[in-house]
C-alpha positions as CSV (number, residue, x, y, z in Angstrom):
1,M,-11.9,38.4,7.3
2,T,-14.1,41.3,7.1
3,S,-12.9,44.8,7.8
4,E,-14.3,46.8,10.6
5,P,-16.5,49.8,9.8
6,T,-14.8,53.2,9.8
7,P,-16.9,55.6,12.0
8,R,-14.5,58.5,11.3
9,V,-15.3,58.4,7.5
10,Q,-19.1,58.5,8.5
11,L,-18.3,61.5,10.6
12,Y,-16.5,63.2,7.8
13,E,-19.5,62.6,5.5
14,E,-21.9,63.9,8.1
15,L,-19.7,67.0,8.6
16,L,-19.9,67.8,4.9
17,R,-23.7,67.1,4.7
18,R,-24.5,69.4,7.7
19,L,-22.3,72.2,6.3
20,A,-23.8,72.0,2.9
21,S,-27.5,71.9,4.3
22,G,-26.7,74.7,6.7
23,I,-25.4,76.9,3.9
24,R,-28.5,76.2,1.8
25,A,-30.8,76.9,4.8
26,M,-28.9,80.2,5.4
27,Q,-30.0,81.4,1.9
28,L,-33.7,80.7,2.7
29,Y,-34.2,81.2,6.4
30,A,-33.3,83.4,9.4
31,T,-30.5,82.3,11.7
32,D,-32.9,81.1,14.4
33,H,-34.9,78.8,12.0
34,P,-35.1,75.2,13.4
35,L,-33.7,73.8,10.1
36,L,-30.6,75.8,10.4
37,T,-30.3,75.1,14.2
38,R,-30.5,71.4,13.5
39,N,-27.7,71.5,11.0
40,V,-25.5,73.6,13.1
41,D,-26.0,71.3,16.1
42,G,-25.4,68.3,14.0
43,F,-22.2,69.7,12.5
44,L,-20.9,70.6,15.9
45,A,-21.7,67.1,17.2
46,S,-19.6,65.4,14.5
47,L,-16.9,68.0,14.8
48,K,-16.6,67.6,18.5
49,Q,-16.1,63.8,18.2
50,L,-13.3,64.4,15.6
51,L,-11.6,67.2,17.7
52,Q,-11.3,64.7,20.6
53,Q,-8.8,62.8,18.4
54,S,-7.1,65.7,16.6
55,A,-6.3,69.3,17.4
56,A,-7.9,70.5,14.2
57,V,-10.1,69.2,11.4
58,T,-9.6,70.5,7.8
59,I,-12.1,70.4,5.0
60,G,-10.4,70.9,1.6
61,I,-11.1,70.8,-2.0
62,V,-8.7,68.8,-4.2
63,E,-9.3,68.1,-7.8
64,N,-13.0,68.9,-7.5
65,E,-13.4,66.5,-4.5
66,F,-14.0,67.3,-0.9
67,V,-11.2,66.0,1.4
68,V,-11.6,65.9,5.1
69,A,-8.4,65.5,7.1
70,D,-6.6,63.4,4.5
71,T,-9.5,61.3,3.3
72,P,-11.1,62.0,-0.2
73,L,-14.8,61.7,-0.1
74,P,-15.9,61.4,-3.8
75,K,-19.5,60.2,-3.0
76,A,-20.1,63.2,-0.8
77,S,-18.6,65.5,-3.4
78,A,-20.9,64.3,-6.1
79,G,-23.9,65.8,-4.5
80,M,-22.2,69.1,-3.6
81,K,-21.0,70.4,-6.9
82,D,-22.7,73.8,-6.2
83,L,-20.9,74.3,-3.0
84,I,-17.6,73.2,-4.5
85,E,-18.1,75.7,-7.4
86,R,-19.1,78.5,-5.0
87,L,-16.0,77.9,-2.9
88,R,-13.7,77.5,-5.8
89,A,-15.1,80.7,-7.5
90,N,-14.1,82.6,-4.4
91,E,-10.7,80.9,-4.1
92,I,-11.5,79.0,-1.0
93,E,-9.8,75.6,-0.9
94,R,-9.7,74.9,2.7
95,I,-11.6,75.5,6.0
96,S,-9.9,74.4,9.2
97,F,-11.7,74.1,12.4
98,E,-9.9,74.1,15.7
99,R,-10.8,73.1,19.2
100,G,-13.0,75.7,20.9
101,V,-15.0,76.5,17.9
102,S,-18.5,77.8,18.8
103,A,-22.0,77.6,17.3
104,E,-21.7,81.4,16.7
105,E,-18.6,80.9,14.6
106,I,-20.3,78.1,12.6
107,I,-23.3,80.3,11.9
108,G,-21.1,83.2,10.9
109,L,-19.1,80.9,8.5
110,M,-22.3,79.6,6.9
111,T,-23.6,83.2,6.6
112,R,-20.4,84.3,4.9
113,I,-20.3,81.5,2.5
114,S,-24.0,81.7,1.6
115,A,-23.5,85.4,0.6
116,L,-20.7,84.5,-1.8
117,T,-22.0,84.7,-5.3
118,T,-19.4,86.5,-7.6
119,K,-15.7,86.2,-7.6
120,S,-14.2,87.9,-4.6
121,P,-11.1,86.2,-3.5
122,A,-11.3,84.9,0.1
123,Q,-9.4,86.8,2.7
124,P,-6.9,85.1,5.1
125,G,-8.7,83.2,7.9
126,S,-7.9,85.7,10.5
127,A,-9.6,88.5,8.5
128,W,-12.8,86.4,8.5
129,G,-12.9,87.2,12.3
130,F,-13.2,83.6,13.4
131,P,-10.6,82.7,16.2
132,H,-11.2,78.9,15.7
133,I,-11.7,78.8,12.0
134,K,-9.2,79.4,9.2
135,V,-10.3,80.0,5.6
136,G,-8.1,80.1,2.6
137,Q,-6.1,78.3,-0.1
138,I,-4.2,75.1,0.0
139,A,-0.5,75.7,-0.2
140,A,1.3,74.4,-3.3
141,G,3.0,71.6,-1.4
142,E,-0.3,70.3,-0.2
143,R,-2.0,69.9,-3.5
144,R,-1.7,66.2,-4.1
145,K,-4.2,63.5,-4.9
146,E,-4.1,61.7,-1.6
147,G,-5.2,64.7,0.4
148,I,-4.0,67.7,2.3
149,S,-1.5,68.1,5.1
150,G,-2.3,69.2,8.6
151,D,-1.3,72.7,9.8
152,M,2.0,72.7,11.6
153,A,0.6,74.9,14.3
154,A,-2.1,72.4,15.0
155,I,0.4,69.6,15.1
156,R,2.5,71.6,17.6
157,R,-0.6,72.0,19.8
158,L,-1.3,68.3,19.4
159,Y,2.2,67.4,20.5
160,S,2.2,69.8,23.5
161,G,-1.1,68.2,24.6
162,A,0.3,64.8,24.2
163,V,3.3,65.6,26.4
164,A,0.9,66.9,29.1
165,A,-1.2,63.7,28.8
166,A,1.9,61.5,29.1
167,E,2.8,63.3,32.3
168,T,-0.8,62.6,33.6
169,A,-0.4,58.9,32.8
170,W,3.0,58.9,34.6
171,Q,1.7,60.5,37.7
172,T,-1.3,58.3,38.0
173,A,0.9,55.2,37.6
174,A,3.2,56.5,40.3
175,T,0.3,57.3,42.8
176,E,-2.2,54.6,42.0
177,G,-0.1,51.7,40.7
178,K,-1.9,51.7,37.4
179,S,-1.9,54.1,34.4
180,D,-4.5,56.6,33.3
181,L,-5.7,54.7,30.3
182,P,-8.3,57.3,29.1
183,A,-5.6,60.0,28.9
184,A,-3.2,57.7,27.2
185,L,-5.8,56.5,24.6
186,Q,-6.9,60.0,23.8
187,T,-3.2,61.0,23.3
188,V,-2.5,58.0,20.9
189,E,-5.8,58.6,18.9
190,G,-4.7,62.2,18.1
191,L,-1.0,61.2,17.3
192,A,-2.2,58.2,15.2
193,D,-4.4,60.5,13.1
194,A,-1.7,63.0,12.7
195,V,0.8,60.2,11.7
196,T,-1.6,59.0,9.1
197,Q,-2.3,62.5,7.8
198,N,1.1,64.1,8.0
199,R,3.9,61.7,9.1
200,T,6.7,63.9,7.9
201,A,5.6,67.0,9.9
202,L,4.9,64.9,13.1
203,V,8.2,63.0,13.0
204,A,9.9,66.2,12.5
205,L,8.4,67.6,15.6
206,T,9.9,64.8,17.7
207,A,13.3,66.8,17.1
208,M,11.9,69.4,19.5
209,R,13.8,69.3,22.7
210,N,12.3,70.2,26.0
211,Y,15.1,69.1,28.4
212,D,13.1,69.9,31.6
213,N,10.4,67.4,30.4
214,Y,12.7,64.7,28.9
215,T,10.8,61.8,30.4
216,F,7.4,62.9,29.0
217,T,8.7,64.1,25.5
218,H,10.6,60.8,25.3
219,M,7.4,58.9,25.9
220,V,5.7,60.8,23.1
221,N,8.6,60.7,20.6
222,V,8.9,57.0,21.0
223,S,5.2,56.6,20.4
224,I,5.3,58.8,17.2
225,L,8.5,57.1,15.9
226,T,7.0,53.7,16.6
227,M,3.8,54.5,14.8
228,G,5.6,56.1,11.9
229,Q,7.5,52.8,11.3
230,A,4.4,50.7,11.8
231,Q,2.4,52.8,9.3
232,A,5.2,52.5,6.8
233,L,4.9,48.8,7.2
234,G,1.2,48.9,6.3
235,I,-0.1,48.7,9.9
236,E,-3.3,50.8,10.4
237,G,-6.4,51.3,12.4
238,R,-6.7,49.8,15.8
239,L,-3.5,47.8,15.7
240,L,-1.6,51.0,14.7
241,R,-3.0,52.6,17.9
242,E,-2.1,49.6,20.1
243,F,1.6,50.0,18.7
244,G,1.5,53.7,19.7
245,L,0.0,53.1,23.1
246,S,2.5,50.4,23.9
247,A,5.4,52.6,22.9
248,L,4.0,55.5,24.9
249,M,3.9,53.3,28.1
250,H,7.1,51.4,27.4
251,D,9.2,53.1,30.3
252,I,6.2,53.4,32.7
253,G,8.1,51.0,35.2
254,K,10.5,53.9,35.9
255,V,7.8,55.5,38.1
256,R,9.2,53.0,40.7
257,T,12.8,53.9,40.1
258,P,14.2,56.4,42.6
259,Q,14.7,59.9,41.1
260,E,18.3,60.1,42.3
261,I,19.1,57.1,40.1
262,L,17.0,58.2,37.1
263,N,18.6,61.7,37.0
264,K,22.1,60.8,38.3
265,P,24.6,62.8,36.2
266,D,27.4,60.2,36.6
267,K,27.7,56.6,35.6
268,L,25.5,54.3,37.7
269,T,27.1,51.9,40.2
270,D,26.5,48.2,39.8
271,D,24.0,48.3,42.6
272,E,22.2,51.2,41.0
273,F,22.2,49.6,37.7
274,V,20.5,46.5,39.2
275,I,17.7,48.8,40.5
276,M,17.4,50.5,37.1
277,R,17.1,47.2,35.3
278,R,13.9,46.4,37.2
279,H,11.8,48.9,35.3
280,P,10.8,46.5,32.4
281,V,9.4,43.9,34.8
282,E,7.7,46.6,36.9
283,G,6.3,48.4,33.8
284,A,4.7,45.1,32.6
285,E,3.2,44.6,36.1
286,I,1.7,48.1,36.2
287,L,0.3,47.7,32.6
288,R,-1.1,44.2,33.4
289,R,-2.9,45.8,36.4
290,T,-4.4,48.5,34.3
291,P,-8.0,47.5,33.2
292,E,-8.6,47.2,29.5
293,M,-4.9,47.8,28.6
294,P,-4.1,46.0,25.3
295,I,-2.0,42.8,26.0
296,L,0.7,44.2,23.7
297,A,1.5,47.0,26.1
298,P,3.0,44.8,28.9
299,V,4.8,42.7,26.3
300,V,6.6,45.7,24.9
301,A,7.3,47.1,28.4
302,F,8.9,43.9,29.4
303,E,10.9,43.2,26.1
304,H,12.0,46.7,25.1
305,H,15.6,46.3,26.4
306,L,16.0,42.8,25.1
307,R,17.9,42.2,21.9
308,L,17.7,39.7,19.1
309,D,21.0,38.1,20.1
310,G,19.7,37.4,23.7
311,S,21.5,40.2,25.2
312,G,19.8,43.0,27.2
313,Y,17.6,42.7,30.2
314,P,15.7,41.2,32.0
315,A,17.8,38.0,31.8
316,V,15.4,35.8,30.1
317,R,15.6,33.7,26.9
318,R,12.9,34.5,24.4
319,N,12.2,32.8,21.1
320,G,12.2,36.0,19.1
321,L,10.8,39.4,20.0
322,N,7.3,40.9,19.2
323,I,7.3,43.2,16.1
324,G,5.9,46.0,18.4
325,T,8.9,45.6,20.7
326,M,11.4,45.7,17.8
327,L,9.9,48.9,16.4
328,C,9.7,50.5,19.9
329,S,13.3,49.5,20.7
330,I,14.6,51.2,17.6
331,A,12.6,54.3,18.4
332,D,13.7,54.2,22.1
333,V,17.4,54.1,21.3
334,Y,17.2,56.7,18.6
335,D,15.4,59.2,20.7
336,A,17.4,58.6,23.8
337,M,20.7,59.0,21.9
338,R,19.8,62.3,20.2
339,S,18.5,63.8,23.5
340,Q,20.6,66.2,25.7
341,R,20.6,65.1,29.3
342,A,22.5,65.8,32.6
343,Y,24.7,62.6,32.0
344,Q,24.7,62.6,28.1
345,K,25.4,65.0,25.3
346,A,23.0,64.9,22.4
347,Q,24.2,62.9,19.4
348,P,23.5,64.0,15.8
349,S,21.1,61.9,13.9
350,E,23.9,60.7,11.5
351,R,25.8,59.2,14.5
352,V,22.7,57.8,16.1
353,L,21.7,56.0,12.8
354,A,25.2,54.7,12.3
355,V,25.0,53.0,15.8
356,L,21.7,51.5,14.9
357,R,23.1,50.1,11.6
358,R,26.3,48.9,13.3
359,D,24.2,46.7,15.6
360,D,21.6,45.6,13.0
361,G,21.2,42.0,12.7
362,S,22.5,41.3,16.2
363,H,20.6,43.8,18.4
364,F,18.1,45.0,15.9
365,D,16.5,43.5,12.9
366,R,18.4,44.7,9.9
367,N,15.4,45.1,7.6
368,L,13.6,47.2,10.3
369,V,16.6,49.4,10.8
370,R,17.0,50.0,7.0
371,R,13.3,50.9,6.9
372,F,13.8,53.3,9.8
373,V,16.7,55.0,8.0
374,Q,14.5,55.3,4.9
375,L,11.7,56.8,7.0
376,L,13.9,59.5,8.7
377,G,16.8,59.8,6.3
378,I,20.3,60.7,7.5
379,Y,19.0,64.3,7.9
380,P,15.4,64.0,9.2
381,P,12.7,66.5,8.0
382,G,13.0,69.8,9.9
383,T,16.8,69.6,10.1
384,L,18.7,72.7,9.1
385,V,21.5,71.8,6.8
386,K,24.5,73.4,5.0
387,L,25.1,72.2,1.3
388,K,28.5,71.8,-0.2
389,S,27.7,75.0,-2.1
390,D,27.5,76.7,1.3
391,D,23.7,77.4,0.8
392,V,21.7,76.7,3.9
393,G,18.2,75.2,3.9
394,V,15.8,73.0,5.8
395,V,15.1,69.4,5.0
396,M,11.5,69.1,3.8
397,R,11.2,65.4,2.9
398,V,13.2,62.3,2.9
399,H,14.0,60.4,-0.4
400,A,13.7,56.8,0.7
401,P,15.9,55.3,-2.2
402,D,18.8,57.5,-1.1
403,P,18.5,58.9,2.5
404,Y,21.5,61.0,2.0
405,R,19.8,63.1,-0.7
406,P,16.5,64.6,0.7
407,R,14.3,67.4,-0.6
408,V,15.6,70.7,0.7
409,K,14.2,74.3,0.9
410,I,17.0,76.7,0.3
411,L,16.7,79.7,2.6
412,F,20.2,81.4,2.8
413,D,23.0,81.9,0.4
414,K,26.7,81.1,1.0
415,D,27.2,84.4,2.6
416,G,24.3,83.8,5.1
417,R,21.9,86.3,3.5
418,P,18.3,85.1,3.2
419,Y,16.9,84.6,-0.3
420,D,14.1,86.8,-1.2
421,T,12.2,83.8,-2.6
422,P,13.3,80.4,-0.9
423,F,13.3,77.6,-3.4
424,E,13.2,73.8,-3.1
425,M,15.8,71.3,-4.5
426,N,15.6,67.6,-4.9
427,L,19.1,66.6,-4.1
428,W,18.6,63.2,-5.7
429,E,18.2,64.8,-9.1
430,T,21.2,65.2,-11.5
431,N,22.4,67.8,-13.8
432,A,23.2,67.5,-17.5
433,D,26.5,65.8,-16.8
434,G,24.8,63.2,-14.5
435,E,26.2,64.9,-11.3
436,P,23.9,65.5,-8.2
437,I,22.6,69.0,-8.2
438,G,23.5,69.4,-4.5
439,T,24.9,67.6,-1.6
440,V,24.5,68.0,2.1
441,A,27.8,68.9,3.9
442,A,26.7,68.9,7.5
443,P,23.8,70.0,9.9
444,A,23.6,73.8,10.4
445,E,23.2,75.5,13.7
446,E,19.7,76.9,14.0
447,S,20.6,79.7,16.5
448,E,23.2,81.1,14.1
449,F,20.3,81.9,11.6
450,G,17.7,82.8,14.2
451,I,14.9,80.6,12.7
452,D,12.6,77.7,13.6
453,P,13.1,75.2,10.7
454,L,9.9,73.4,11.6
455,S,7.9,76.5,10.6
456,F,8.9,75.9,6.9
457,L,7.4,72.4,6.8
C-alpha cells in the first residue's frame, strides 16, 4: 500500500525557499522589484494555506536544520547554510507567523534579516515591530531533535476558535438538520496539527473550564482527547482527523433534546431519560444526512454510550465496538466527570481515572484505559500540585511508566513564597538512597496562588 503524498511538507519547503530567496533579493534589489514581489506573494500563499489549519506557523533552527512546525527539513536546510549561519550568528532560532500577517510585515522581516551581518543579538519579537511575527530564541525545553513546540498563546487561540466553530456546527445542525461540515473540518485540521506538534500543551488546555459554554468545550475536549489517544496508538494523517471529527460530533444528536432536559439541575425522571437516550440514534441520523461526512462519524455517534459488556444505550447487541468509539467513550466520560455543571460537581482527575479503571474490561477496553492513564497521568499536564515537601509546582509532563510521578516545575516553597528561579524535577528519579526525590501529595488550588498554571507549559 503506497502512502499518500504530504502536501503540508511541500508547503513547508516552499515557505523556506521563498523566505531565503526573498532575503537574497532584498540584498540586491529595491522593495518593489518583481523578483522580490514574487517571493513575498509565494511566501504568503503557502503561509495562508498553513494558517487555515493552525493559528500560527513557526520556522525554527534545531541542530543546524530548519524545522517548520514540528517537521525537520534536512533537504531544504542543506541549500540554506548561509541563511542558517546568518540567523544563528544573530541569535535567531525561531520565527513565528500568526494569522493576519501582511505583505508589509513579510517585507519588513526580510529587510531586517538581509541587513544582519555581524553579531547583534536579536531583540524580542515585539521589539521588531511586527504585530503578527515573533522573532527570538527557542526555549530550553523546546530544543529537542524531533522539533519545536507550538506557542501556548497560539494554542489558546486555536482552542477558542475551535469552541466557536463547534457552536457553529451545533447551531447549523439544530436549524438545518445537518451539520456544518466545513467549519467542523477546519476545526479538526487545526486541532490535529496541534495534537501532532504539542500534544502535552493541547491536552492540558482541555482542563480549561468555561461552564457557560459546556456543550461546546466538551465537544472540543473530547475531540482533542480522542486524537491524543489515537496518535499515541500510531494513528496519523487522514484517519487521525476522521477520529477527531467523529469525536467532535459525537453528541450532535442532543440538538433535538429539549433544553429543559439537557440543563435540568435535578435527576431526570424515567420519561425524561427515555428522551435523553434518543440522542445517539438522532446524532447518527444527522451525520448520515450530512454530505461527505466520513462514515466513521455516525458510527461513533450511535455507539458512544454502548459498553463492551452490552450495557448502555441504545438497546442493541453489537459484536464489538469500533476503535474510534472506544477512544471517544473514554474521552467522553473523563471530560464529563471532571466538568462542573448545574447538576454535577467536578471530580478531580484522580477520581475520574479511578472510575475508568474500575470499569476497565467490562465497560472499557482495559488496554485502552491503561494507555489513557499513561497519556494523561494521574495529574495531567497543567495541574498545580503540592508535593509532600509542601513545595508547590505545575505538572509539565507525564512519565508514562509511572503516571504518579510526573515532571514538575517547582514555583513556590513550603511557605507559599515564589522561588526566584523556578526549577524542574523528574519525580521518577531517585536519590543516593534509592528513594524518590519527590512525591505529589495532592492537587493545589490555583486561586490560592494567583497564577495560571498553563502559562508555564
